[in-house]
Biopython code that builds the backbone (N, CA, C, O; Angstrom):
import numpy as np
from Bio.PDB.StructureBuilder import StructureBuilder

atoms = [
    (1, "MET", "N", (218.404, 1.839, -7.352)),
    (1, "MET", "CA", (219.525, 1.014, -7.402)),
    (1, "MET", "C", (220.559, 1.541, -8.776)),
    (1, "MET", "O", (220.005, 1.754, -9.855)),
    (2, "LYS", "N", (221.832, 1.696, -8.661)),
    (2, "LYS", "CA", (223.082, 2.133, -9.110)),
    (2, "LYS", "C", (223.261, 1.290, -10.331)),
    (2, "LYS", "O", (223.233, 0.060, -10.364)),
    (3, "SER", "N", (223.458, 2.148, -11.374)),
    (3, "SER", "CA", (223.715, 1.032, -12.534)),
    (3, "SER", "C", (225.279, 1.315, -12.660)),
    (3, "SER", "O", (225.826, 2.391, -12.418)),
    (4, "VAL", "N", (225.972, -0.018, -13.143)),
    (4, "VAL", "CA", (227.302, -0.008, -13.331)),
    (4, "VAL", "C", (228.022, 0.072, -14.586)),
    (4, "VAL", "O", (227.554, -0.589, -15.513)),
    (5, "THR", "N", (228.846, 0.608, -14.752)),
    (5, "THR", "CA", (229.692, 0.986, -15.949)),
    (5, "THR", "C", (230.282, -0.113, -16.263)),
    (5, "THR", "O", (231.169, -0.491, -15.497)),
    (6, "THR", "N", (229.995, -0.869, -17.363)),
    (6, "THR", "CA", (231.189, -1.724, -18.006)),
    (6, "THR", "C", (232.180, -1.612, -18.934)),
    (6, "THR", "O", (231.871, -1.287, -20.081)),
    (7, "ILE", "N", (233.365, -1.833, -18.632)),
    (7, "ILE", "CA", (234.431, -1.600, -19.551)),
    (7, "ILE", "C", (235.089, -2.707, -19.918)),
    (7, "ILE", "O", (235.208, -3.621, -19.102)),
    (8, "LEU", "N", (235.610, -2.808, -21.165)),
    (8, "LEU", "CA", (235.947, -3.930, -21.910)),
    (8, "LEU", "C", (237.814, -3.474, -22.363)),
    (8, "LEU", "O", (238.333, -2.872, -23.303)),
    (9, "PHE", "N", (238.328, -4.148, -21.121)),
    (9, "PHE", "CA", (239.952, -3.972, -21.924)),
    (9, "PHE", "C", (240.499, -5.273, -22.468)),
    (9, "PHE", "O", (240.246, -6.471, -22.342)),
    (10, "VAL", "N", (241.379, -4.502, -23.143)),
    (10, "VAL", "CA", (242.330, -5.313, -24.165)),
    (10, "VAL", "C", (243.793, -4.772, -24.097)),
    (10, "VAL", "O", (244.305, -3.723, -24.488)),
    (11, "GLU", "N", (244.240, -5.798, -23.501)),
    (11, "GLU", "CA", (245.696, -5.925, -22.904)),
    (11, "GLU", "C", (246.440, -7.082, -22.871)),
    (11, "GLU", "O", (246.043, -8.127, -22.357)),
    (12, "ASN", "N", (247.734, -6.894, -23.516)),
    (12, "ASN", "CA", (248.669, -8.415, -23.782)),
    (12, "ASN", "C", (249.409, -8.551, -22.570)),
    (12, "ASN", "O", (249.720, -9.661, -22.139)),
    (13, "ASP", "N", (249.703, -7.506, -22.007)),
    (13, "ASP", "CA", (250.619, -7.288, -20.659)),
    (13, "ASP", "C", (249.811, -8.152, -19.415)),
    (13, "ASP", "O", (248.880, -7.465, -18.995)),
    (14, "ALA", "N", (249.895, -9.203, -18.857)),
    (14, "ALA", "CA", (249.060, -9.734, -17.912)),
    (14, "ALA", "C", (249.198, -9.108, -16.508)),
    (14, "ALA", "O", (248.206, -9.171, -15.782)),
    (15, "VAL", "N", (250.335, -8.498, -16.035)),
    (15, "VAL", "CA", (250.941, -7.464, -15.101)),
    (15, "VAL", "C", (249.849, -6.324, -15.179)),
    (15, "VAL", "O", (248.892, -6.242, -14.410)),
    (16, "ALA", "N", (250.143, -5.408, -16.272)),
    (16, "ALA", "CA", (249.069, -4.378, -16.339)),
    (16, "ALA", "C", (247.446, -4.653, -16.201)),
    (16, "ALA", "O", (246.712, -4.009, -15.451)),
    (17, "LEU", "N", (247.052, -5.658, -17.006)),
    (17, "LEU", "CA", (245.913, -6.178, -17.120)),
    (17, "LEU", "C", (245.247, -6.324, -15.448)),
    (17, "LEU", "O", (244.271, -5.819, -14.891)),
    (18, "THR", "N", (246.142, -7.118, -15.087)),
    (18, "THR", "CA", (245.712, -7.204, -13.675)),
    (18, "THR", "C", (245.445, -5.990, -12.620)),
    (18, "THR", "O", (244.456, -5.831, -11.905)),
    (19, "MET", "N", (246.688, -5.127, -12.737)),
    (19, "MET", "CA", (246.746, -3.928, -12.070)),
    (19, "MET", "C", (245.453, -2.935, -12.634)),
    (19, "MET", "O", (244.782, -2.214, -11.895)),
    (20, "TYR", "N", (245.294, -3.056, -13.915)),
    (20, "TYR", "CA", (244.480, -2.076, -14.469)),
    (20, "TYR", "C", (242.796, -2.492, -13.573)),
    (20, "TYR", "O", (242.068, -1.796, -12.866)),
    (21, "GLN", "N", (242.715, -3.700, -13.961)),
    (21, "GLN", "CA", (241.446, -4.218, -13.744)),
    (21, "GLN", "C", (241.030, -4.445, -11.988)),
    (21, "GLN", "O", (239.838, -4.471, -11.684)),
    (22, "LYS", "N", (241.822, -4.560, -11.191)),
    (22, "LYS", "CA", (241.926, -4.349, -9.850)),
    (22, "LYS", "C", (241.216, -2.943, -9.677)),
    (22, "LYS", "O", (240.066, -2.771, -9.271)),
    (23, "ARG", "N", (242.400, -1.677, -10.184)),
    (23, "ARG", "CA", (241.943, -0.356, -9.798)),
    (23, "ARG", "C", (240.795, -0.129, -10.332)),
    (23, "ARG", "O", (240.131, 0.556, -9.554)),
    (24, "LEU", "N", (240.142, -0.406, -11.435)),
    (24, "LEU", "CA", (239.053, 0.001, -12.154)),
    (24, "LEU", "C", (237.669, -0.978, -11.245)),
    (24, "LEU", "O", (236.568, -0.431, -11.303)),
    (25, "GLN", "N", (237.714, -1.900, -10.712)),
    (25, "GLN", "CA", (237.250, -2.638, -9.975)),
    (25, "GLN", "C", (236.824, -1.910, -8.720)),
    (25, "GLN", "O", (235.656, -1.584, -8.508)),
    (26, "ARG", "N", (237.754, -1.691, -7.965)),
    (26, "ARG", "CA", (237.720, -0.556, -6.789)),
    (26, "ARG", "C", (237.261, 0.708, -6.862)),
    (26, "ARG", "O", (237.003, 1.367, -5.854)),
    (27, "GLU", "N", (237.095, 1.235, -8.323)),
    (27, "GLU", "CA", (236.508, 2.489, -8.545)),
    (27, "GLU", "C", (234.935, 1.991, -9.019)),
    (27, "GLU", "O", (234.227, 2.865, -9.518)),
    (28, "GLY", "N", (234.468, 0.843, -8.901)),
    (28, "GLY", "CA", (233.104, 0.370, -9.042)),
    (28, "GLY", "C", (232.701, 0.182, -10.419)),
    (28, "GLY", "O", (231.529, -0.137, -10.620)),
    (29, "PHE", "N", (233.454, 0.322, -11.357)),
    (29, "PHE", "CA", (233.473, -0.700, -12.783)),
    (29, "PHE", "C", (233.372, -1.913, -12.584)),
    (29, "PHE", "O", (233.843, -2.567, -11.654)),
    (30, "HIS", "N", (232.457, -2.412, -13.867)),
    (30, "HIS", "CA", (232.619, -3.727, -14.266)),
    (30, "HIS", "C", (233.598, -4.104, -15.004)),
    (30, "HIS", "O", (233.684, -3.215, -15.850)),
    (31, "VAL", "N", (234.401, -4.882, -15.211)),
    (31, "VAL", "CA", (235.628, -4.982, -16.186)),
    (31, "VAL", "C", (235.413, -6.639, -16.953)),
    (31, "VAL", "O", (235.423, -7.765, -16.456)),
    (32, "GLU", "N", (235.254, -6.223, -18.162)),
    (32, "GLU", "CA", (235.309, -7.526, -19.251)),
    (32, "GLU", "C", (237.094, -7.534, -19.790)),
    (32, "GLU", "O", (237.796, -6.560, -20.062)),
    (33, "ILE", "N", (237.388, -8.739, -19.805)),
    (33, "ILE", "CA", (238.758, -8.743, -20.530)),
    (33, "ILE", "C", (238.264, -9.484, -21.734)),
    (33, "ILE", "O", (237.291, -10.220, -21.899)),
    (34, "ALA", "N", (239.169, -9.096, -22.482)),
    (34, "ALA", "CA", (239.610, -9.753, -24.145)),
    (34, "ALA", "C", (240.307, -10.642, -24.044)),
    (34, "ALA", "O", (241.400, -10.357, -24.533)),
    (35, "GLU", "N", (240.263, -11.919, -23.538)),
    (35, "GLU", "CA", (241.440, -12.708, -23.257)),
    (35, "GLU", "C", (242.620, -13.072, -24.006)),
    (35, "GLU", "O", (243.755, -13.174, -23.541)),
    (36, "ASP", "N", (242.192, -13.298, -25.442)),
    (36, "ASP", "CA", (243.249, -13.564, -26.705)),
    (36, "ASP", "C", (243.625, -11.884, -27.335)),
    (36, "ASP", "O", (244.325, -11.783, -28.342)),
    (37, "GLY", "N", (243.189, -10.883, -26.766)),
    (37, "GLY", "CA", (243.438, -9.710, -27.391)),
    (37, "GLY", "C", (242.798, -9.058, -28.531)),
    (37, "GLY", "O", (243.283, -8.123, -29.168)),
    (38, "THR", "N", (241.544, -9.686, -28.762)),
    (38, "THR", "CA", (240.894, -9.282, -29.735)),
    (38, "THR", "C", (239.731, -8.982, -29.323)),
    (38, "THR", "O", (239.293, -9.487, -28.289)),
    (39, "LEU", "N", (238.783, -7.814, -30.298)),
    (39, "LEU", "CA", (237.548, -7.754, -30.079)),
    (39, "LEU", "C", (236.572, -8.269, -30.891)),
    (39, "LEU", "O", (236.739, -8.186, -32.107)),
    (40, "SER", "N", (235.521, -8.817, -30.423)),
    (40, "SER", "CA", (234.250, -9.464, -30.999)),
    (40, "SER", "C", (233.320, -8.179, -31.720)),
    (40, "SER", "O", (232.848, -7.994, -32.842)),
    (41, "ARG", "N", (233.331, -7.712, -30.932)),
    (41, "ARG", "CA", (232.126, -6.833, -30.937)),
    (41, "ARG", "C", (232.571, -5.119, -30.664)),
    (41, "ARG", "O", (233.285, -4.942, -29.678)),
    (42, "VAL", "N", (232.297, -4.231, -31.244)),
    (42, "VAL", "CA", (232.858, -2.807, -31.012)),
    (42, "VAL", "C", (231.874, -1.703, -31.610)),
    (42, "VAL", "O", (232.002, -1.333, -32.777)),
    (43, "LYS", "N", (230.769, -1.129, -30.669)),
    (43, "LYS", "CA", (230.348, -0.114, -31.729)),
    (43, "LYS", "C", (230.769, 1.317, -31.047)),
    (43, "LYS", "O", (230.452, 1.596, -29.891)),
    (44, "ILE", "N", (231.482, 2.143, -31.854)),
    (44, "ILE", "CA", (232.339, 3.422, -31.722)),
    (44, "ILE", "C", (231.267, 4.584, -31.973)),
    (44, "ILE", "O", (230.867, 4.846, -33.107)),
    (45, "VAL", "N", (230.802, 5.307, -30.748)),
    (45, "VAL", "CA", (229.820, 6.336, -31.102)),
    (45, "VAL", "C", (230.750, 7.945, -30.533)),
    (45, "VAL", "O", (231.654, 7.891, -29.699)),
    (46, "ASP", "N", (230.395, 8.940, -31.028)),
    (46, "ASP", "CA", (230.631, 10.261, -30.582)),
    (46, "ASP", "C", (230.466, 10.640, -29.411)),
    (46, "ASP", "O", (229.278, 10.611, -29.090)),
    (47, "PRO", "N", (231.011, 10.916, -28.785)),
    (47, "PRO", "CA", (230.907, 11.375, -27.182)),
    (47, "PRO", "C", (229.338, 12.176, -27.144)),
    (47, "PRO", "O", (228.521, 11.992, -26.242)),
    (48, "SER", "N", (229.137, 13.036, -28.254)),
    (48, "SER", "CA", (227.675, 13.723, -28.302)),
    (48, "SER", "C", (226.515, 12.648, -28.588)),
    (48, "SER", "O", (225.319, 12.918, -28.692)),
    (49, "PHE", "N", (226.938, 11.728, -28.665)),
    (49, "PHE", "CA", (225.547, 10.777, -29.230)),
    (49, "PHE", "C", (225.010, 10.602, -28.255)),
    (49, "PHE", "O", (223.828, 10.654, -28.593)),
    (50, "PHE", "N", (225.050, 10.360, -26.885)),
    (50, "PHE", "CA", (223.830, 10.362, -25.610)),
    (50, "PHE", "C", (223.311, 11.749, -25.369)),
    (50, "PHE", "O", (222.524, 12.020, -24.462)),
    (51, "ASN", "N", (223.760, 12.550, -26.167)),
    (51, "ASN", "CA", (223.108, 13.866, -25.705)),
    (51, "ASN", "C", (222.004, 14.266, -26.454)),
    (51, "ASN", "O", (221.235, 15.106, -25.986)),
    (52, "TRP", "N", (221.765, 13.618, -27.910)),
    (52, "TRP", "CA", (220.742, 13.854, -28.847)),
    (52, "TRP", "C", (219.732, 13.990, -28.416)),
    (52, "TRP", "O", (219.130, 15.056, -28.547)),
    (53, "PRO", "N", (218.992, 12.465, -27.462)),
    (53, "PRO", "CA", (217.792, 12.798, -26.858)),
    (53, "PRO", "C", (217.054, 13.678, -26.039)),
    (53, "PRO", "O", (215.879, 13.623, -25.676)),
    (54, "ALA", "N", (218.176, 14.709, -25.753)),
    (54, "ALA", "CA", (217.876, 15.604, -24.901)),
    (54, "ALA", "C", (217.550, 16.976, -25.566)),
    (54, "ALA", "O", (217.009, 17.959, -25.062)),
    (55, "LEU", "N", (217.991, 16.797, -26.749)),
    (55, "LEU", "CA", (217.585, 18.298, -27.748)),
    (55, "LEU", "C", (216.151, 18.175, -27.634)),
    (55, "LEU", "O", (215.731, 18.996, -26.818)),
    (56, "PRO", "N", (214.901, 17.201, -28.327)),
    (56, "PRO", "CA", (213.935, 17.732, -28.649)),
    (56, "PRO", "C", (212.957, 18.070, -26.805)),
    (56, "PRO", "O", (211.856, 18.612, -26.708)),
    (57, "VAL", "N", (213.443, 17.774, -26.134)),
    (57, "VAL", "CA", (212.910, 18.657, -24.606)),
    (57, "VAL", "C", (213.410, 20.064, -24.335)),
    (57, "VAL", "O", (212.753, 21.060, -24.035)),
    (58, "ALA", "N", (214.971, 19.900, -24.537)),
    (58, "ALA", "CA", (215.487, 21.386, -24.517)),
    (58, "ALA", "C", (214.858, 22.190, -25.600)),
    (58, "ALA", "O", (215.194, 23.370, -25.498)),
    (59, "LEU", "N", (214.207, 22.004, -26.420)),
    (59, "LEU", "CA", (213.536, 22.943, -27.685)),
    (59, "LEU", "C", (212.056, 23.056, -27.581)),
    (59, "LEU", "O", (211.274, 23.746, -28.236)),
    (60, "ALA", "N", (211.836, 22.154, -26.532)),
    (60, "ALA", "CA", (210.168, 22.392, -26.637)),
    (60, "ALA", "C", (209.723, 23.657, -26.124)),
    (60, "ALA", "O", (210.123, 24.058, -25.032)),
    (61, "GLU", "N", (208.960, 24.285, -26.801)),
    (61, "GLU", "CA", (208.058, 25.496, -26.515)),
    (61, "GLU", "C", (209.140, 26.878, -26.807)),
    (61, "GLU", "O", (209.007, 27.878, -26.101)),
    (62, "THR", "N", (210.255, 26.829, -27.954)),
    (62, "THR", "CA", (211.356, 27.603, -28.111)),
    (62, "THR", "C", (210.960, 27.932, -29.617)),
    (62, "THR", "O", (210.136, 27.337, -30.311)),
    (63, "ILE", "N", (211.769, 29.052, -29.958)),
    (63, "ILE", "CA", (211.584, 29.378, -31.222)),
    (63, "ILE", "C", (212.686, 28.703, -32.250)),
    (63, "ILE", "O", (213.706, 28.163, -31.824)),
    (64, "VAL", "N", (212.458, 28.769, -33.241)),
    (64, "VAL", "CA", (213.603, 28.239, -34.036)),
    (64, "VAL", "C", (214.967, 28.789, -33.838)),
    (64, "VAL", "O", (215.944, 28.045, -33.751)),
    (65, "PRO", "N", (215.071, 30.478, -33.745)),
    (65, "PRO", "CA", (216.535, 30.795, -33.412)),
    (65, "PRO", "C", (217.174, 30.394, -32.413)),
    (65, "PRO", "O", (218.350, 30.726, -32.270)),
    (66, "ASP", "N", (216.588, 29.664, -31.588)),
    (66, "ASP", "CA", (216.990, 29.377, -30.143)),
    (66, "ASP", "C", (217.978, 27.926, -30.743)),
    (66, "ASP", "O", (218.974, 27.618, -30.090)),
    (67, "PHE", "N", (217.633, 27.177, -31.902)),
    (67, "PHE", "CA", (218.276, 26.036, -31.984)),
    (67, "PHE", "C", (219.862, 26.077, -31.836)),
    (67, "PHE", "O", (220.469, 25.404, -31.003)),
    (68, "PRO", "N", (220.576, 27.119, -32.924)),
    (68, "PRO", "CA", (221.784, 27.148, -32.514)),
    (68, "PRO", "C", (222.700, 27.036, -31.043)),
    (68, "PRO", "O", (223.647, 26.316, -30.728)),
    (69, "LEU", "N", (222.057, 27.940, -30.425)),
    (69, "LEU", "CA", (222.273, 27.946, -28.923)),
    (69, "LEU", "C", (222.393, 26.725, -28.264)),
    (69, "LEU", "O", (223.364, 26.244, -27.680)),
    (70, "VAL", "N", (221.167, 26.252, -28.456)),
    (70, "VAL", "CA", (220.740, 24.998, -27.628)),
    (70, "VAL", "C", (221.674, 23.536, -28.211)),
    (70, "VAL", "O", (222.080, 22.607, -27.514)),
    (71, "ASN", "N", (221.803, 23.688, -29.432)),
    (71, "ASN", "CA", (222.711, 22.715, -29.924)),
    (71, "ASN", "C", (224.288, 23.070, -29.477)),
    (71, "ASN", "O", (225.023, 22.086, -29.390)),
    (72, "LYS", "N", (224.826, 24.264, -29.211)),
    (72, "LYS", "CA", (226.158, 24.465, -28.886)),
    (72, "LYS", "C", (226.077, 24.091, -27.350)),
    (72, "LYS", "O", (227.011, 23.645, -26.685)),
    (73, "SER", "N", (224.929, 24.325, -26.954)),
    (73, "SER", "CA", (224.954, 24.137, -25.194)),
    (73, "SER", "C", (225.258, 22.566, -24.638)),
    (73, "SER", "O", (225.851, 22.259, -23.604)),
    (74, "PHE", "N", (224.547, 21.499, -25.851)),
    (74, "PHE", "CA", (224.701, 20.166, -25.693)),
    (74, "PHE", "C", (226.064, 19.980, -26.466)),
    (74, "PHE", "O", (226.232, 18.803, -26.785)),
    (75, "ASN", "N", (226.931, 20.702, -26.795)),
    (75, "ASN", "CA", (228.042, 19.953, -27.925)),
    (75, "ASN", "C", (227.710, 18.895, -29.037)),
    (75, "ASN", "O", (228.495, 17.999, -29.346)),
    (76, "LEU", "N", (226.857, 19.023, -29.434)),
    (76, "LEU", "CA", (226.147, 18.012, -30.534)),
    (76, "LEU", "C", (227.294, 18.166, -31.904)),
    (76, "LEU", "O", (227.816, 19.195, -32.332)),
    (77, "SER", "N", (227.387, 17.324, -32.189)),
    (77, "SER", "CA", (227.952, 16.585, -33.560)),
    (77, "SER", "C", (227.048, 15.579, -34.515)),
    (77, "SER", "O", (226.483, 14.492, -34.396)),
    (78, "TYR", "N", (227.268, 16.688, -35.634)),
    (78, "TYR", "CA", (226.254, 15.952, -36.812)),
    (78, "TYR", "C", (226.583, 14.874, -37.165)),
    (78, "TYR", "O", (225.834, 13.932, -37.425)),
    (79, "ALA", "N", (227.921, 14.909, -37.216)),
    (79, "ALA", "CA", (228.516, 13.901, -37.896)),
    (79, "ALA", "C", (228.681, 12.896, -37.174)),
    (79, "ALA", "O", (228.576, 11.852, -37.818)),
    (80, "GLY", "N", (228.918, 12.751, -35.998)),
    (80, "GLY", "CA", (229.294, 11.674, -35.050)),
    (80, "GLY", "C", (228.190, 10.833, -34.785)),
    (80, "GLY", "O", (228.312, 9.656, -34.444)),
    (81, "ASN", "N", (226.786, 11.601, -34.985)),
    (81, "ASN", "CA", (225.763, 10.816, -34.871)),
    (81, "ASN", "C", (225.216, 9.719, -35.570)),
    (81, "ASN", "O", (224.305, 8.982, -35.194)),
    (82, "ASP", "N", (225.888, 9.680, -36.673)),
    (82, "ASP", "CA", (225.843, 8.761, -37.752)),
    (82, "ASP", "C", (226.927, 7.744, -37.569)),
    (82, "ASP", "O", (227.420, 7.241, -38.578)),
    (83, "LEU", "N", (227.379, 7.365, -36.285)),
    (83, "LEU", "CA", (228.521, 6.439, -36.516)),
    (83, "LEU", "C", (227.771, 5.091, -36.250)),
    (83, "LEU", "O", (228.373, 4.021, -36.338)),
]
sb = StructureBuilder()
sb.init_structure("model")
sb.init_model(0)
sb.init_chain("A")
sb.init_seg("    ")
for serial, (resi, resn, name, xyz) in enumerate(atoms, 1):
    if name == "N":
        sb.init_residue(resn, " ", resi, " ")
    sb.init_atom(name, np.array(xyz, "f"), 0.0, 1.0, " ", f" {name:<3s}", serial, name[0])
structure = sb.get_structure()
């Protein structure tokens, strides 16, 4: 089963909102619209946030000096993980 990515779209211009909503839906996205232009709930994460769980798997059975190379391979951000 294919998972669908949800996009929250905030736009005050009704024409632009409709145009982007139709285009994103054609591309296969589920579009949520903030009707009044306000956000009630937002969690901002660094793009590397979703790569962190892969780190222990990549480091399994390796030596400690391999850590910097693996870290850079995943482009991990230490500060971004705490957002």
